[in-house]
C-alpha positions as CSV (number, residue, x, y, z in Angstrom):
1,X,65.7,11.9,-129.7
2,X,67.0,10.8,-133.0
3,X,70.2,8.7,-133.0
4,X,69.4,7.2,-136.4
5,X,72.2,6.7,-138.9
6,X,71.2,7.6,-142.5
7,X,71.7,5.1,-145.3
8,X,74.6,7.3,-146.6
9,X,76.3,7.0,-143.2
10,X,76.7,3.2,-143.2
11,X,79.7,1.6,-141.6
12,X,81.3,-1.7,-142.4
13,X,82.0,-4.8,-140.3
14,X,85.7,-5.7,-140.2
15,X,84.8,-9.4,-139.8
16,X,82.6,-9.9,-142.9
17,X,84.0,-9.6,-146.4
18,X,80.5,-9.7,-147.9
19,X,79.3,-6.9,-145.7
20,X,82.4,-4.9,-146.6
21,X,81.5,-5.3,-150.3
22,X,77.9,-4.2,-149.7
23,X,78.8,-1.3,-147.5
24,X,82.1,0.3,-148.6
25,X,83.9,2.7,-146.2
26,X,82.7,6.2,-147.0
27,X,85.2,8.3,-148.9
28,X,87.7,10.4,-146.9
29,X,86.5,13.3,-149.0
30,X,83.5,13.6,-146.7
31,X,85.8,14.9,-143.9
32,X,88.4,16.6,-146.1
33,X,85.8,18.8,-147.7
34,X,84.6,19.9,-144.3
35,X,88.1,20.5,-143.2
36,X,88.8,22.7,-146.2
37,X,85.7,24.9,-145.4
38,X,86.8,25.2,-141.8
39,X,90.3,26.3,-142.8
40,X,89.0,28.8,-145.3
41,X,87.1,30.5,-142.5
42,X,90.3,30.7,-140.5
43,X,88.8,28.7,-137.6
44,X,91.9,26.6,-137.0
45,X,94.0,29.8,-136.4
46,X,95.1,30.5,-132.8
47,X,93.2,32.9,-130.7
48,X,95.9,34.4,-128.5
49,X,93.8,37.3,-127.2
50,X,91.2,34.9,-125.7
51,X,93.7,32.6,-124.2
52,X,96.2,35.1,-122.8
53,X,93.3,36.8,-121.1
54,X,92.3,33.6,-119.4
55,X,95.9,32.6,-118.6
56,X,96.4,35.9,-116.8
57,X,92.9,36.4,-115.3
58,X,92.2,33.0,-113.8
59,X,95.5,32.7,-111.8
60,X,95.0,36.3,-110.7
61,X,91.5,35.4,-109.4
62,X,93.1,32.5,-107.6
63,X,95.6,34.7,-105.9
64,X,92.7,37.1,-105.0
65,X,90.8,34.2,-103.4
66,X,93.8,33.1,-101.4
67,X,94.3,36.7,-100.0
68,X,90.6,36.9,-99.2
69,X,90.7,33.5,-97.5
70,X,93.5,34.6,-95.2
71,X,91.8,37.9,-94.4
72,X,88.5,36.3,-93.6
73,X,90.0,33.9,-91.1
74,X,87.9,31.8,-88.8
75,X,84.3,32.3,-90.2
76,X,81.6,30.1,-91.7
77,X,81.7,32.5,-94.7
78,X,84.7,30.5,-95.8
79,X,82.3,27.8,-97.1
80,X,81.1,30.3,-99.7
81,X,84.7,30.9,-100.6
82,X,85.2,27.1,-100.9
83,X,82.4,26.9,-103.4
84,X,83.8,29.8,-105.4
85,X,87.2,28.1,-105.4
86,X,85.6,25.0,-106.8
87,X,84.1,27.0,-109.7
88,X,87.5,28.7,-110.4
89,X,89.4,25.4,-110.3
90,X,87.0,23.9,-112.8
91,X,87.5,26.8,-115.2
92,X,91.3,26.4,-114.9
93,X,90.8,22.7,-115.6
94,X,88.9,23.6,-118.8
95,X,91.8,25.8,-119.8
96,X,94.3,22.9,-119.1
97,X,92.1,20.7,-121.3
98,X,92.5,23.3,-124.1
99,X,96.2,23.3,-123.7
100,X,96.4,19.5,-123.6
101,X,94.6,19.6,-127.0
102,X,97.1,22.1,-128.3
103,X,94.5,24.8,-128.8
104,X,96.4,27.6,-127.2
105,X,99.8,27.9,-128.8
106,X,101.4,26.7,-132.1
107,X,104.3,25.2,-130.2
108,X,103.6,21.7,-128.9
109,X,106.1,22.3,-126.1
110,X,104.4,25.5,-124.9
111,X,101.0,23.7,-124.9
112,X,102.5,20.7,-123.0
113,X,104.0,22.9,-120.3
114,X,101.0,25.1,-120.0
115,X,98.8,22.0,-119.5
116,X,101.2,20.7,-116.9
117,X,101.3,23.9,-114.9
118,X,97.5,24.4,-115.1
119,X,96.5,20.8,-114.4
120,X,99.2,19.7,-111.9
121,X,100.2,22.8,-110.1
122,X,97.0,24.9,-110.1
123,X,94.3,22.2,-110.0
124,X,96.1,19.0,-108.7
125,X,95.3,16.7,-111.6
126,X,98.0,14.6,-113.1
127,X,98.0,15.7,-116.8
128,X,99.8,12.6,-118.0
129,X,97.2,10.3,-116.4
130,X,94.3,12.3,-117.8
131,X,95.8,12.8,-121.3
132,X,96.5,9.1,-121.9
133,X,92.9,8.1,-121.1
134,X,91.4,11.1,-122.9
135,X,93.3,10.5,-126.2
136,X,92.0,6.9,-126.3
137,X,88.5,8.3,-125.8
138,X,88.9,10.7,-128.7
139,X,90.2,8.0,-131.0
140,X,87.1,5.8,-130.5
141,X,84.2,7.5,-128.6
142,X,81.6,5.1,-127.4
143,X,83.2,2.0,-129.0
144,X,83.0,-1.1,-126.9
145,X,86.4,-2.4,-125.9
146,X,88.2,0.8,-127.1
147,X,86.8,3.8,-125.2
148,X,88.0,3.9,-121.6
149,X,85.3,6.4,-120.6
150,X,82.6,3.7,-120.9
151,X,84.5,1.4,-118.5
152,X,83.9,2.0,-114.8
153,X,84.8,0.1,-111.7
154,X,81.7,1.5,-109.9
155,X,79.1,2.2,-112.5
156,X,77.7,0.2,-115.4
157,X,77.9,2.4,-118.5
158,X,78.7,-0.3,-121.0
159,X,75.9,-2.9,-121.8
160,X,78.6,-5.6,-121.7
161,X,79.4,-4.9,-118.1
162,X,75.8,-5.5,-116.8
163,X,76.1,-8.2,-114.1
164,X,74.8,-11.5,-115.3
165,X,72.1,-13.4,-113.5
166,X,73.5,-16.1,-111.3
167,X,73.6,-17.6,-107.8
168,X,76.8,-16.0,-106.7
169,X,76.2,-13.5,-103.9
170,X,78.6,-10.9,-105.5
171,X,76.6,-11.0,-108.7
172,X,73.4,-10.4,-106.8
173,X,74.9,-7.4,-105.0
174,X,76.3,-6.0,-108.3
175,X,72.9,-6.4,-110.0
176,X,71.2,-4.7,-107.1
177,X,73.6,-1.8,-107.1
178,X,73.4,-1.4,-110.9
179,X,69.6,-1.2,-110.8
180,X,69.9,1.7,-108.3
181,X,72.8,3.5,-110.0
182,X,70.6,6.2,-111.5
183,X,70.0,7.4,-107.9
184,X,73.7,7.7,-107.0
185,X,75.3,8.6,-110.3
186,X,75.0,12.4,-109.9
187,X,75.9,12.4,-106.2
188,X,78.9,10.2,-106.9
189,X,80.3,13.0,-109.1
190,X,81.3,14.8,-106.0
191,X,84.1,12.3,-105.5
192,X,85.5,12.9,-109.0
193,X,87.9,15.5,-107.8
194,X,89.4,13.1,-105.3
195,X,89.4,10.4,-108.0
196,X,91.4,12.6,-110.4
197,X,93.9,13.4,-107.6
198,X,94.3,9.7,-106.9
199,X,94.7,8.7,-110.5
200,X,97.3,11.4,-111.0
201,X,99.5,10.1,-108.2
202,X,98.9,6.5,-109.2
203,X,100.1,7.0,-112.7
204,X,103.2,8.9,-111.6
205,X,104.1,6.3,-109.0
206,X,103.7,3.4,-111.4
207,X,106.3,1.8,-113.6
208,X,104.5,3.2,-116.7
209,X,106.6,5.6,-118.8
210,X,106.0,9.3,-118.0
211,X,107.8,12.1,-119.9
212,X,108.0,14.6,-117.1
213,X,107.5,12.4,-114.1
214,X,109.7,14.4,-111.7
215,X,108.1,17.7,-112.6
216,X,104.6,16.4,-112.5
217,X,105.1,14.7,-109.2
218,X,106.7,17.8,-107.7
219,X,103.8,20.0,-108.9
220,X,101.2,17.6,-107.5
221,X,102.9,17.2,-104.1
222,X,103.5,21.0,-103.7
223,X,99.9,21.8,-104.7
224,X,98.3,19.3,-102.4
225,X,100.5,19.9,-99.4
226,X,100.4,23.7,-99.6
227,X,96.6,23.7,-100.1
228,X,95.9,21.5,-97.1
229,X,98.5,23.3,-94.9
230,X,97.1,26.8,-95.6
231,X,93.5,25.6,-95.0
232,X,94.4,24.1,-91.6
233,X,96.6,27.0,-90.6
234,X,93.8,29.5,-91.2
235,X,90.8,27.4,-90.0
236,X,90.2,25.2,-87.0
237,X,90.2,21.4,-87.8
238,X,86.5,21.0,-88.2
239,X,86.0,24.0,-90.5
240,X,89.2,23.1,-92.4
241,X,87.9,19.6,-93.1
242,X,84.6,21.0,-94.3
243,X,86.3,23.6,-96.5
244,X,88.2,20.8,-98.2
245,X,85.1,18.7,-98.6
246,X,83.1,21.5,-100.1
247,X,85.8,22.7,-102.5
248,X,86.8,19.1,-103.7
249,X,83.1,18.0,-103.8
250,X,81.8,20.9,-105.8
251,X,84.9,20.8,-108.1
252,X,84.2,17.1,-108.9
253,X,80.5,17.7,-109.3
254,X,80.9,20.7,-111.6
255,X,83.5,18.9,-113.8
256,X,81.5,15.7,-113.9
257,X,78.3,17.6,-114.9
258,X,80.2,19.2,-117.7
259,X,81.5,16.0,-119.1
260,X,78.5,13.7,-118.5
261,X,76.2,15.0,-121.3
262,X,78.9,14.6,-124.0
263,X,78.4,11.0,-124.9
264,X,76.4,9.0,-122.3
265,X,73.2,7.8,-123.9
266,X,74.5,8.3,-127.4
267,X,74.9,5.3,-129.8
268,X,77.6,2.7,-129.1
269,X,79.6,0.9,-131.7
270,X,80.2,-2.8,-131.4
271,X,83.7,-4.1,-131.1
272,X,83.9,-5.5,-134.7
273,X,82.5,-2.4,-136.5
274,X,84.7,0.1,-138.3
275,X,83.2,3.6,-139.0
276,X,84.9,6.4,-140.8
277,X,86.2,9.4,-138.8
278,X,83.5,11.9,-139.6
279,X,80.6,9.6,-138.7
280,X,82.3,8.1,-135.7
281,X,82.8,11.5,-134.1
282,X,79.4,13.0,-135.0
283,X,77.1,10.1,-134.3
284,X,78.6,9.3,-130.9
285,X,78.6,12.9,-129.6
286,X,75.9,15.2,-128.2
287,X,75.9,19.0,-128.6
288,X,74.3,21.2,-126.0
289,X,72.4,24.3,-127.1
290,X,72.3,27.5,-125.1
291,X,74.8,29.9,-126.6
292,X,77.7,31.7,-125.0
293,X,76.5,31.3,-121.4
294,X,76.3,27.5,-121.7
295,X,79.7,27.5,-123.5
296,X,81.3,29.4,-120.7
297,X,79.8,27.2,-118.0
298,X,80.8,24.0,-119.9
299,X,84.2,25.2,-121.0
300,X,83.3,24.8,-124.6
301,X,82.4,21.1,-124.2
302,X,78.8,21.9,-125.3
303,X,80.2,21.9,-128.8
304,X,81.3,18.3,-128.4
305,X,80.8,17.4,-132.1
306,X,83.0,20.1,-133.3
307,X,85.6,19.5,-130.6
308,X,85.9,15.8,-131.6
309,X,86.2,16.6,-135.2
310,X,88.8,19.4,-134.7
311,X,90.4,18.8,-131.2
312,X,93.0,21.5,-131.7
313,X,90.5,24.2,-132.7
314,X,90.5,27.1,-130.2
315,X,87.5,27.0,-128.0
316,X,86.1,30.4,-129.1
317,X,86.0,29.2,-132.7
318,X,83.8,26.1,-132.0
319,X,80.6,28.1,-132.1
320,X,81.5,29.5,-135.6
321,X,82.3,26.0,-136.9
322,X,79.0,24.5,-135.6
323,X,76.8,25.8,-138.5
324,X,79.3,24.6,-141.0
325,X,79.4,21.1,-139.5
326,X,75.7,20.9,-139.1
327,X,75.1,21.9,-142.7
328,X,77.7,19.5,-144.0
329,X,76.2,16.6,-142.0
330,X,72.7,17.4,-143.2
331,X,74.0,17.3,-146.8
332,X,75.4,13.8,-146.2
333,X,72.4,12.6,-144.3
334,X,74.3,12.2,-141.0
335,X,72.4,12.8,-137.8
336,X,73.7,15.9,-136.0
337,X,72.2,15.9,-132.5
338,X,71.9,19.0,-130.3
339,X,69.6,19.4,-127.3
340,X,69.2,21.8,-124.2
341,X,71.2,20.9,-121.2
342,X,68.3,19.9,-119.0
343,X,67.1,17.4,-121.6
344,X,70.6,16.1,-122.0
345,X,70.7,15.3,-118.3
346,X,67.4,13.6,-118.6
347,X,68.7,11.4,-121.4
348,X,71.8,10.6,-119.4
349,X,69.7,9.5,-116.4
350,X,67.4,7.5,-118.6
351,X,70.3,5.6,-120.2
352,X,72.0,5.0,-116.8
353,X,68.7,3.6,-115.5
354,X,68.2,1.3,-118.5
355,X,71.8,0.0,-118.8
356,X,71.8,-0.7,-115.0
357,X,68.8,-2.8,-115.3
358,X,70.1,-4.7,-118.3
359,X,67.7,-3.0,-120.7
360,X,70.2,-1.8,-123.2
361,X,71.3,-4.2,-126.0
362,X,74.0,-2.7,-128.2
363,X,72.9,-4.9,-131.0
364,X,69.5,-3.3,-130.9
365,X,70.6,0.3,-131.0
366,X,70.1,2.3,-134.3
367,X,73.7,1.8,-135.1
368,X,73.5,-2.0,-135.2
369,X,70.2,-1.8,-137.1
370,X,71.8,0.3,-139.8
371,X,74.5,-2.4,-140.1
372,X,71.8,-5.1,-140.5
373,X,72.8,-6.9,-137.3
């Protein structure tokens, strides 16, 4: 796997004036030229046909599943329905992601309310909690101290968080768990659905400013209460609890498996390094090959490079932008990385194993070597 940064893709250290003189910040024209080509192809224009189809079809499928759930009644076949519901909720979450990035409508207000209805009311995710964290990630992917996605209370994803050796019992336990994290990382994704529910409520019940706090909280409470009530009304307690576990567990796993390959195992930028926008987004992101089927299953996140460069680009247009971006990067000597999904998961697992054992030094990655560190 090639993460190398070409000589033309150098970045500068914000703490060294001599380094800045030797390695000037690449010209903004590197990205503006690409943007002009993308605009000329009409790839930033809205795709209302695609999105209205999804906005009508996905909720309709949800209502169909609800009717089928009531009709089936007390049967173990409901577990298959729980799995189907998890897949549908993930697809609706992908659609909410698109709305939050203002991909669907020209009107920011329409996108904002669409994201809120899809995320809070249909899926049970607090959109304000998710959006704040996600925007920070887009601004500085894989940058130490800036990207919240590489900070975790449970896992070690950041080399700086690797537990230091010492005599304290808590450090010994943390090191032991970190060394085993490759074995529980993927199973742990089954809890991501519950984690998103929790963080949504936590944000809305905190003192932090939230634009539509009352609406979001009402949507979340209604969605959670009605979902649990219907399940326990139709099914006996044991089956109802299992139905919730299957639907929430598979939802979290599916969502986590779609997001995990995007950046984990890609180069990380040290805290004191500044990189221009084009290289920052391309070098830290991983595309997944596989065509339309993969794109459907991953909600368009397989075109992670293009999505990071043009967050408001409608999802169907990303595959058309990919050849333009790849060609542009090749012309500038910027590494554009794409790999099959199975290999991406292998790279994710390999990185998680290495960083958990303290075997990843950010100063030894290709990015730091390019900077002469």
